[in-house]
C-alpha positions, 0 to 999 in steps of 0.5 A, a space after each residue: 768584087 765579081 764586077 771588078 774582076 769580070 771588068 778588069 779581065 774582060 779589058 785585058 783581053 780586049 787590049 791584048 795584054 791577055 792574049 788569045 792563043 789559049 792563054 790559061 787563067 788560073 783561079 789560084 793565080 787570079 784570086 792572089 792577084 785580086 786578093 780575094 777567095 777563088 769564088 768570085 774569080 770563078 763567078 767572073 770566069 763563069 761570066 766571061 765565058 758566057 759572054 764569049 771571052 774565055 772558054 772553060 774546058 771540064 778537068 783542064 781550066 779556062 782559057 782566053 778564046 781565040 777568035 776564028 777567021 769567021 768571027 773576026 770577019 764579022 767583027 770587021 763587017 760590024 765595025 764598018 757599018 758602024 763606022 759608016 753609021 757615025 759619019 752618016 749621022 755626022 753629016 746629017 747633023 752638019 747639013 749644010 755646015 763645015 764638018 770638023 776636021 777629025 770626022 774621019 780620024 777613027 782609032 782601030 781598036 777591036 
């Protein structure tokens, strides 16, 4: 159950449906949503905190973490590097041949 909650919340944060801006995540509300006790919710939130998706503030709650400009810039640099690596790899695999028409179509999602 913890993994399901963790995966669902992580995916919602990544997709933006649980947007940043300090959205508070209520253990009670999440427990009702997932039809479970607060314990697996608490454990999933702890993992999300360790992985940097949320921030937990003592006596206040757990909030979706905002990306700082430096973090956003770092993610953009990593993505650019990975895209270049993917294109280089595709070119090496198709050396002397025709590259597929969609080789340069890479959707932008962070």
